[in-house]
C-alpha positions in Angstrom: 0.0 0.0 0.0 1.5 3.3 -1.1 -0.5 5.5 1.2 0.7 6.4 4.7 -1.2 5.4 7.9 -4.0 5.8 8.7 -5.0 3.7 5.7 -8.2 4.4 3.9 -10.1 1.3 2.9 -13.1 1.3 0.6 -15.5 -1.7 0.4 -18.3 -2.2 -2.1 -20.7 -4.9 -3.3 -19.1 -7.1 -5.9 -21.9 -9.5 -6.7 -25.4 -7.9 -6.5 -28.2 -10.2 -5.4 -30.7 -11.2 -8.1 -33.5 -10.5 -5.6 -32.5 -8.2 -2.7 -35.8 -8.8 -1.0 -34.8 -12.5 -0.5 -31.9 -11.5 1.7 -32.8 -12.7 5.2 -31.1 -10.2 7.4 -32.0 -6.5 7.5 -28.3 -5.4 7.9 -27.4 -7.1 4.6 -30.2 -5.4 2.8 -29.1 -2.1 4.4 -25.6 -2.5 3.1 -26.8 -3.3 -0.4 -29.1 -0.2 -0.1 -26.0 1.9 0.6 -24.2 0.5 -2.4 -27.1 1.1 -4.8 -27.6 4.6 -3.4 -24.0 5.2 -4.3 -24.4 3.8 -7.8 -27.4 6.2 -8.2 -25.2 9.1 -7.4 -22.3 8.0 -9.6 -24.5 7.7 -12.6 -24.2 3.9 -12.9 -27.9 3.4 -12.3 -29.9 4.8 -15.2 -33.6 5.5 -14.8 -36.4 7.7 -16.0 -37.1 10.9 -14.1 -40.2 9.5 -12.5 -38.3 6.5 -11.2 -35.4 8.7 -10.1 -37.8 10.8 -8.0 -39.3 7.8 -6.4 -35.9 6.3 -5.5 -34.7 9.6 -4.1 -37.9 9.9 -2.0 -37.3 6.4 -0.6 -33.7 7.5 0.4 -35.1 10.7 2.0 -37.7 8.7 4.0 -35.1 6.2 5.2 -32.8 8.9 6.3 -34.9 11.7 7.8 -38.2 10.0 8.4 -41.7 11.4 7.9 -42.1 14.9 6.5 -42.4 17.5 9.3 -43.3 21.1 8.3 -41.5 22.4 11.4 -38.2 20.6 10.5 -38.4 20.5 6.7 -38.8 24.0 5.2 -39.5 24.7 1.5 -36.8 23.3 -0.7 -35.4 20.9 1.9 -34.8 18.1 -0.7 -32.4 20.4 -2.6 -29.9 20.2 0.3 -29.1 16.6 -0.5 -27.3 15.2 -3.5 -28.9 12.0 -4.9 -27.8 12.2 -8.5 -24.9 13.5 -10.5 -27.1 16.5 -11.5 -30.4 17.9 -10.1 -33.1 20.1 -11.5 -35.6 22.1 -9.5 -38.5 20.2 -11.1 -37.0 16.9 -10.0 -36.4 18.2 -6.5 -40.0 19.3 -6.2 -41.2 15.9 -7.4 -39.0 14.2 -4.7 -40.4 16.4 -2.0 -44.0 15.8 -3.2 -43.6 12.0 -3.1 -41.9 12.1 0.3 -44.7 14.2 1.7 -47.7 12.5 0.3 -46.9 8.8 -0.4 -44.3 7.6 2.0 -45.5 8.8 5.4 -45.3 6.1 8.1 -42.7 4.0 6.4 -39.9 2.8 8.7 -36.3 3.1 7.4 -36.2 -0.7 6.9 -39.4 -0.6 4.8 -38.2 2.4 2.7 -34.9 0.6 2.1 -36.7 -2.6 1.0 -39.0 -0.7 -1.4 -35.9 1.1 -2.7 -34.2 -2.2 -3.5 -37.3 -3.7 -5.1 -37.6 -0.7 -7.4 -33.9 -0.6 -8.2 -33.9 -4.3 -9.1 -36.4 -3.6 -11.9 -34.0 -1.2 -13.7 -32.0 -2.3 -16.7 -28.7 -1.1 -15.2 -29.2 -2.6 -11.7 -25.9 -4.2 -10.6 -24.0 -2.8 -13.7 -20.3 -2.4 -13.3 -19.3 -0.6 -16.5 -16.1 -1.2 -18.5 -15.3 1.4 -21.3 -14.7 -0.2 -24.7 -15.2 0.5 -28.4 -17.1 -1.6 -30.9 -15.8 -2.7 -34.3 -17.0 0.6 -35.8 -15.1 2.6 -33.3 -18.1 3.8 -31.3 -17.7 4.1 -27.6 -19.6 1.6 -25.4 -19.8 0.3 -21.9 -19.7 -3.5 -21.3 -21.2 -4.7 -18.0 -22.0 -7.9 -16.2 -25.2 -7.9 -14.2 -26.9 -10.6 -12.0 -29.0 -11.6 -15.1 -26.4 -11.5 -17.9 -24.1 -9.6 -20.2 -25.1 -6.0 -21.1 -23.8 -3.5 -23.7 -24.7 0.2 -23.3 -24.3 2.8 -26.0 -25.5 6.3 -25.4 -28.1 5.9 -22.7 -29.6 2.7 -24.2 -29.0 -1.0 -23.7 -28.1 -2.3 -27.2 -27.3 -5.9 -26.2 -28.5 -8.2 -23.4 -27.5 -11.9 -23.3 -28.5 -14.1 -20.4 -25.8 -16.1 -18.6 -27.1 -19.4 -19.8 -26.8 -18.2 -23.4 -23.2 -17.1 -23.1 -21.1 -20.0 -24.4 -17.6 -18.6 -24.2 -15.6 -15.5 -23.3 -12.0 -14.9 -24.3 -9.5 -12.0 -25.0 -6.5 -11.5 -27.2 -4.5 -8.3 -26.4 -7.0 -5.5 -26.3 -9.8 -7.5 -28.1 -12.6 -9.1 -26.1 -14.8 -11.7 -27.6 -18.2 -13.0 -26.2 -19.7 -16.0 -27.9 -23.4 -16.5 -27.9 -25.2 -19.4 -29.6 -25.8 -17.5 -32.8 -23.5 -14.5 -32.7 -20.0 -13.4 -31.6 -19.6 -9.9 -30.1 -16.2 -8.2 -30.5 -15.1 -5.1 -28.5 -11.8 -3.3 -27.9 -10.6 -2.3 -24.5 -8.3 0.7 -23.9 -5.3 -1.5 -22.8 -4.5 -5.2 -22.7 -4.6 -5.1 -18.9 -8.1 -3.6 -19.0 -9.2 -6.3 -21.4 -7.8 -9.1 -19.2 -9.6 -7.5 -16.2 -12.8 -7.4 -18.2 -12.4 -11.1 -19.1 -11.8 -12.1 -15.5 -14.9 -10.2 -14.3 -17.0 -11.9 -16.9 -15.7 -15.4 -15.9 -16.4 -14.6 -12.2 -19.9 -13.3 -12.8 -20.9 -16.1 -15.1 -19.6 -18.7 -12.6 -21.3 -17.0 -9.6 -24.7 -16.5 -11.2 -25.0 -19.5 -13.5 -23.6 -22.5 -11.6 -25.5 -24.5 -9.1 -22.5 -25.5 -6.9 -18.9 -24.2 -6.5 -17.7 -27.7 -7.2 -18.7 -27.2 -10.8 -16.3 -24.3 -11.3 -13.6 -25.1 -13.9 -10.4 -23.3 -14.9 -11.0 -21.2 -18.0 -8.3 -20.4 -20.6 -8.2 -17.7 -23.2 -5.5 -19.5 -25.3 -6.0 -20.9 -28.8 -4.0 -23.2 -31.2 -1.2 -20.8 -31.8 -1.1 -18.4 -28.8 -0.7 -19.2 -25.1 -3.3 -17.2 -23.2 -4.3 -16.6 -19.6 -5.8 -19.1 -17.3 -8.3 -18.1 -14.5 -10.5 -19.9 -12.0 -13.2 -18.3 -9.9 -12.8 -19.2 -6.2 -15.6 -18.9 -3.8 -19.2 -19.8 -3.3 -21.8 -19.3 -6.0 -25.1 -17.3 -5.7 -27.3 -20.3 -5.0 -25.0 -21.5 -2.2 -24.8 -18.0 -0.7 -28.6 -17.7 -0.6 -29.0 -21.2 0.9 -26.6 -20.4 3.7 -28.3 -17.1 4.2 -31.6 -18.8 4.8 -30.0 -21.0 7.5 -28.8 -18.1 9.6 -30.3 -18.4 13.2 -28.5 -15.7 15.1 -30.2 -12.7 16.7 -30.5 -9.9 14.1 -27.6 -7.5 14.5 -28.4 -3.9 15.6 -28.2 -1.4 12.7 -26.9 2.1 13.5 -28.4 4.4 10.9 -27.4 7.7 12.6 -24.1 7.9 10.7 -25.2 7.0 7.2 -22.7 6.7 4.4 -22.7 9.8 2.1 -24.1 8.7 -1.3 -21.2 10.1 -3.2 -18.2 8.5 -1.5 -16.8 5.4 0.2 -17.6 4.9 3.9 -14.3 5.9 5.3 -13.2 8.6 2.9 -15.1 11.6 4.4 -13.4 11.9 7.7 -15.2 13.5 10.6 -18.9 13.5 11.4 -21.0 11.9 8.7 -24.3 13.2 7.5 -27.3 11.5 5.8 -26.3 12.7 2.3 -23.8 15.3 1.2 -25.2 18.9 1.4 -24.2 21.0 -1.6 -22.2 23.4 0.4 -19.8 20.6 1.3 -19.5 19.1 -2.2 -16.1 20.6 -3.1 -14.4 19.7 0.2 -15.8 16.2 0.1 -14.7 15.8 -3.5 -11.1 16.7 -2.6 -11.2 14.3 0.3 -12.5 11.5 -2.0 -9.8 12.0 -4.6 -7.1 12.0 -2.0 -8.4 8.7 -0.7 -8.8 7.1 -4.1 -5.2 8.1 -5.1 -4.0 5.7 -2.5 -6.2 2.9 -3.8 -5.2 3.4 -7.5 -3.8 -0.1 -8.1 -6.6 -2.1 -6.3 -7.7 -5.0 -8.4 -11.0 -5.5 -6.4 -12.9 -2.5 -7.8 -14.0 -2.8 -11.4 -12.9 0.2 -13.4 -14.8 2.6 -15.5 -12.0 4.5 -17.2 -8.4 3.8 -17.9 -5.8 6.0 -16.1 -3.5 6.0 -19.1 -5.8 5.6 -22.1 -8.9 7.4 -20.9 -8.7 10.2 -23.5 -9.7 7.7 -26.2 -13.0 7.0 -24.4 -13.9 10.6 -23.3 -16.6 12.4 -25.2 -15.5 15.6 -27.1 -14.9 18.5 -24.8 -14.0 16.4 -21.8 -10.3 16.5 -21.8 -9.4 16.4 -18.2 -10.6 14.6 -15.0 -11.6 17.9 -13.4 -13.8 18.8 -16.3 -15.4 15.3 -16.5 -16.2 15.3 -12.8 -18.2 18.5 -13.3 -20.0 17.3 -16.5 -21.4 13.9 -15.4 -24.4 12.6 -17.3 -27.9 13.6 -16.3 -30.0 10.7 -15.2 -31.1 9.5 -18.6 -31.0 12.5 -20.8 -27.4 12.2 -22.0 -24.9 9.5 -22.9 -24.2 6.8 -20.2 -21.0 8.1 -18.6 -20.4 7.0 -15.0 -18.6 9.5 -12.8 -14.8 9.5 -12.6 -14.7 9.2 -8.8 -14.3 5.4 -8.9 -11.1 3.5 -9.2 -9.3 3.4 -12.6 -8.6 0.4 -14.8 -5.5 -1.5 -13.7 -2.7 -0.7 -16.1 0.9 -2.0 -16.5 3.7 -0.1 -14.8 5.2 1.0 -18.1 1.9 2.4 -19.1 1.8 4.6 -16.1 5.4 5.7 -16.8 4.6 6.6 -20.4 1.5 8.5 -19.2 3.6 10.6 -16.8 6.3 11.3 -19.4 3.7 12.3 -22.1 2.1 14.7 -19.6 5.4 16.3 -18.7 6.4 16.6 -22.4 3.1 18.4 -23.1 3.6 20.8 -20.3 0.9 19.2 -18.1 1.8 19.3 -14.4 1.9 16.0 -12.4 0.7 15.8 -8.9 3.1 15.2 -6.0 1.7 11.7 -5.6 2.3 10.9 -9.3 5.8 12.3 -9.2 6.7 10.2 -6.1 5.2 7.1 -7.7 7.1 7.7 -10.9 10.4 8.2 -9.1 9.8 5.1 -7.0 8.5 2.8 -9.7 10.6 3.8 -12.8 14.0 2.1 -13.0 15.2 4.7 -15.5 14.8 7.5 -12.9 16.9 5.6 -10.4 19.7 5.0 -12.9 19.6 8.7 -13.9 20.2 9.7 -10.3 23.4 7.5 -10.4 24.8 9.8 -13.1 23.9 8.1 -16.4 23.9 11.0 -19.0 21.7 9.0 -21.5 19.2 8.2 -18.8 19.1 11.8 -17.7 18.4 12.9 -21.2 15.8 10.1 -21.9 14.1 9.2 -18.6 11.5 7.0 -20.3 13.9 5.0 -22.4 14.1 2.1 -19.9 10.3 1.7 -19.6 9.8 2.1 -23.3 12.6 -0.4 -24.2 11.2 -3.0 -21.8 7.8 -2.7 -23.4 9.2 -3.0 -26.9 11.4 -6.0 -25.8 8.3 -7.7 -24.3 6.3 -7.2 -27.5 9.2 -8.6 -29.6 9.5 -11.6 -27.4 5.8 -12.3 -27.7 6.0 -12.1 -31.5 9.0 -14.4 -31.6 7.2 -17.0 -29.4 4.1 -16.8 -31.6 6.2 -17.4 -34.7 8.0 -20.3 -33.1 4.7 -21.9 -32.1 3.4 -21.5 -35.6 6.5 -23.2 -37.0 6.3 -26.1 -34.6 2.7 -26.7 -35.4 3.4 -26.6 -39.1 6.3 -29.0 -38.8 4.2 -31.3 -36.7 1.4 -31.3 -39.3 3.8 -32.0 -42.1 5.3 -34.9 -40.1 1.9 -36.4 -39.5 1.0 -36.1 -43.2 4.3 -37.8 -44.2 3.6 -40.7 -41.8 0.1 -41.1 -43.3 1.5 -41.0 -46.8 4.1 -43.7 -46.0 1.5 -45.9 -44.4 -0.8 -45.5 -47.5 1.9 -46.3 -50.1 4.3 -48.7 -48.3 2.3 -50.7 -45.7 0.1 -53.7 -46.3 -2.7 -52.5 -44.1 -6.0 -53.3 -45.9 -8.5 -51.5 -43.8 -11.6 -50.0 -45.4 -10.4 -46.5 -44.8 -7.0 -47.1 -46.5 -8.6 -49.2 -49.3 -11.0 -46.5 -50.3 -8.2 -43.9 -50.5 -6.0 -46.2 -52.6 -8.7 -46.9 -55.1 -9.3 -43.2 -55.9 -8.0 -42.1 -59.3 -6.2 -39.1 -57.8 -4.2 -41.3 -55.4 -3.3 -43.8 -58.1 -2.1 -40.9 -60.4 -0.1 -39.4 -57.5 1.4 -42.9 -56.6 2.6 -43.8 -60.1 3.5 -40.4 -61.6 5.1 -38.7 -58.5 5.7 -41.0 -55.5 7.3 -43.9 -57.3 9.8 -41.8 -59.3 10.6 -39.8 -56.2 11.2 -43.1 -54.2 13.5 -44.4 -56.9 15.5 -41.2 -57.0 15.8 -41.1 -53.2 16.9 -44.8 -53.2 19.5 -44.1 -55.9 20.9 -41.2 -53.9 21.1 -43.3 -50.7 22.9 -46.1 -52.6 25.4 -43.6 -54.0 26.1 -42.1 -50.6 26.5 -45.6 -49.1 28.9 -46.8 -51.8 30.9 -43.6 -51.5 31.3 -44.1 -47.7 32.4 -47.7 -48.3 35.0 -46.8 -50.9 36.5 -44.2 -48.6 
């Protein structure tokens, strides 16, 4: 861990329940409620304005209770941030539902109703990965409790159930998903992001599709000529989790809702007293605190990415050239393109990719943060050698990382060519053995007899093979006699 104590840890739901209402314990439903509330703020959970107002009203009822004119003045709903962007009309609708339709609901009931409504949305449980299709159009690939989803703009263009997905594999930056009748092809920003996408798909399919964890098998992305990656999901599957949940017999744990998690950040990122939701007057300070915490968690492999740290520009819409700008221009609920907020963890990238990113930013005059400079100095071998006095390293600080990347690509290419040659030689050897058996052996099986009786084989045997055999035998006899004479 690159951060200094006290460490900031951020936990989130990895596998969303197919039916949150089926969770036995209230505390589990409450934790899932917090996660989906956070997804709603980050723009991951798309919904119509009417659905958004109802979900926000459920949150308001769970957090502040029944409407009280003495405690809740006009415009009270505008003090809380439920979505990436608000409108006055939406805030009035939220307050109207909270006043008239939800009175008397306990926090547990409001949270359960919230989960039931969120479960019906198309992007429930979506963990988006930025990619491009074969035409170069930006898209988000996601794995949900119900299947594989492709989002373009603010629409779901593909949905394939888990039992219809026959295979997933990747080669470099290319991700393939095989269905019974079609093959979907998408391109990730980096090979590391593509591998991460593939692993997430394998995990989700195993978790939601299989009946028992004993049915889990190791999956490989290799083919005939290329050695790929191997991965095996470890852990219980959804059915086993729900079965063990139904057998819980302990006393229900006490739930402390006084310090609710702010909907825009991780639980432990906003230090100090915690409020129900983040008031707008504190948004800037909280955002700074969030980014400081997330910088220390940059290389975590347990949070699925939404944008690559080194290749994000290729997937940002026009006019969104920096992280600061994109954080201010997040998609409205369902009126713009689907674009989750940038305050989640970035895609894992290789070390040399981070080095090249920092070098390119410095070459273009873009300042690096103190944390990035420290990480670059600590993680780049070229920088350490430059400090020892190497003039070439001082002039070209990125040469080491770039050379290593190029050498790795050359090695992969050479290995691929060698594999191709070995396979070709092996096939030729097998064909030669088959030819010798057909022409020289006395085997009289039906298979060999049918081949020998064909006109093409007879022509080949008498016009080509027999003269070649005589020529080869003559040369062998000449060499043997020459050796005997000497």
